[in-house]
C-alpha positions in Angstrom: 129.4 26.6 166.9 130.4 28.2 163.6 128.8 27.1 160.4 131.3 25.1 158.2 130.9 27.4 155.2 131.9 30.4 157.3 135.2 28.9 158.0 136.1 29.7 154.3 137.2 33.3 154.6 136.4 34.0 150.9 132.9 33.0 151.5 132.5 35.0 154.7 134.0 38.1 152.9 131.7 37.7 150.0 128.7 37.3 152.3 129.6 40.4 154.2 130.0 42.4 151.0 126.7 41.3 149.7 125.0 42.1 152.9 126.5 45.6 152.8 125.5 46.0 149.2 121.8 45.1 150.0 121.7 47.5 152.9 123.2 50.3 150.8 120.7 49.8 148.1 117.8 50.0 150.6 119.2 53.0 152.4 119.9 54.9 149.3 116.5 54.3 147.7 114.8 55.0 151.0 116.7 58.3 151.4 115.7 59.4 147.9 112.1 58.4 148.4 112.0 60.4 151.7 113.3 63.5 149.8 110.7 63.1 147.2 113.1 62.5 144.5 111.6 59.1 143.6 107.9 58.0 143.4 107.0 55.1 145.4 106.5 53.1 142.3 110.0 53.9 141.0 111.7 53.2 144.4 110.0 49.8 144.6 111.0 49.0 141.1 114.7 50.0 141.7 114.9 48.0 144.9 113.4 44.9 143.1 115.7 45.3 140.1 118.9 45.6 142.2 118.1 42.9 144.7 116.8 40.6 141.9 120.0 40.9 139.9 122.1 40.5 143.0 120.1 37.3 143.8 120.4 36.0 140.3 124.2 36.1 140.6 124.2 34.0 143.9 124.8 30.7 142.2 128.0 32.0 140.4 129.2 34.1 143.4 128.7 31.5 146.0 129.7 28.5 143.8 133.1 30.2 143.2 133.5 31.1 146.8 132.8 27.5 148.1 134.8 25.7 145.3 
């Protein structure tokens, strides 16, 4: 059974884009960290900043998609 919100194609597209963004941030930071270009502290701060700002935008992003 499909969740009612996923029937809205705008919402489903936005959700897929956000998931892709979150995975991209994690992969880029992890790759830079493994190559020694980022300290563990900076890598952690970058991930927290990127994901925190993304999460802060959820009310506006999802509010517009579900309206």
